[in-house]
C-alpha positions as CSV (number, residue, x, y, z in Angstrom):
1,X,14.9,-12.2,28.9
2,X,14.8,-11.2,25.2
3,X,12.4,-9.1,23.2
4,X,11.7,-9.3,19.5
5,X,12.1,-5.7,18.2
6,X,11.1,-6.8,14.7
7,X,7.8,-5.1,13.9
8,X,7.3,-6.7,10.5
9,X,4.1,-8.3,11.6
10,X,2.6,-4.8,11.9
11,X,2.8,-4.2,8.2
12,X,2.7,-6.4,5.1
13,X,4.2,-5.0,2.0
14,X,5.3,-5.8,-1.6
15,X,8.2,-4.2,-3.3
16,X,10.7,-1.6,-2.2
17,X,9.8,1.9,-1.0
18,X,11.4,4.6,-3.2
19,X,12.3,7.9,-1.5
20,X,12.7,9.7,-4.8
21,X,10.3,12.7,-4.7
22,X,9.4,12.2,-8.4
23,X,7.4,9.0,-7.5
24,X,3.9,9.3,-6.1
25,X,2.7,7.7,-2.9
26,X,-1.0,7.3,-2.6
27,X,-2.8,6.9,0.8
28,X,-5.7,4.4,0.5
29,X,-8.5,4.4,3.1
30,X,-11.6,2.3,3.7
31,X,-9.9,-0.9,2.4
32,X,-11.9,-4.1,2.7
33,X,-10.1,-5.9,5.6
34,X,-9.3,-9.1,3.7
35,X,-7.8,-7.3,0.7
36,X,-4.2,-8.4,0.0
37,X,-1.2,-6.6,-1.3
38,X,-1.3,-8.5,-4.5
39,X,-4.9,-7.6,-5.1
40,X,-4.1,-3.9,-4.5
41,X,-1.0,-4.1,-6.8
42,X,-3.0,-5.8,-9.5
43,X,-5.7,-3.1,-9.3
44,X,-3.3,-0.2,-9.5
45,X,-1.1,-1.7,-12.2
46,X,-4.0,-1.2,-14.6
47,X,-2.8,2.5,-14.5
48,X,1.0,2.1,-14.4
49,X,4.0,0.5,-12.7
50,X,3.6,0.0,-9.0
51,X,6.8,0.2,-6.9
52,X,5.4,-0.6,-3.5
53,X,2.3,-1.7,-1.7
54,X,1.8,-1.7,2.1
55,X,-1.2,-2.6,4.2
56,X,-1.0,-1.3,7.8
57,X,-2.0,-3.9,10.4
58,X,-3.0,-3.6,14.0
59,X,-0.2,-4.5,16.4
60,X,-2.4,-6.6,18.7
61,X,-4.8,-8.4,16.4
62,X,-2.5,-8.4,13.3
63,X,-5.6,-7.6,11.2
64,X,-5.7,-4.9,8.6
65,X,-6.6,-1.5,9.8
66,X,-8.3,-0.7,6.5
67,X,-5.6,1.7,5.4
68,X,-2.6,1.2,3.0
69,X,-0.2,2.9,0.7
70,X,0.6,2.4,-2.9
71,X,3.7,4.0,-4.5
72,X,3.6,4.4,-8.3
73,X,6.6,5.2,-10.5
74,X,5.0,8.1,-12.3
75,X,2.9,10.9,-10.9
76,X,0.7,11.0,-14.0
77,X,-0.2,7.3,-13.5
78,X,-1.0,7.9,-9.9
79,X,-3.3,10.8,-10.6
80,X,-5.2,8.7,-13.2
81,X,-5.5,5.9,-10.7
82,X,-6.8,8.3,-8.0
83,X,-9.4,9.7,-10.5
84,X,-10.6,6.3,-11.6
85,X,-10.6,4.5,-8.2
86,X,-11.7,7.3,-5.9
87,X,-14.8,6.2,-4.1
88,X,-14.7,2.6,-5.3
């Protein structure tokens, strides 16, 4: 008996997560469930370079949980994106 321990199906992502504390990681809630990583990346790139986008998915249904993360290269760009997109 073998088990697949690869949990990549739980999350979908674009880019490479950067552990440098000078970059900004933004939590996103209340996402429309059919939003894609590319749509999120395109939206946030209006404010600056996006390193990484991740949508968290349910382990059983493989559907979006409505939350995600965006990592932007510059904190000032992230703050501007948060100001402009908060509540949208």
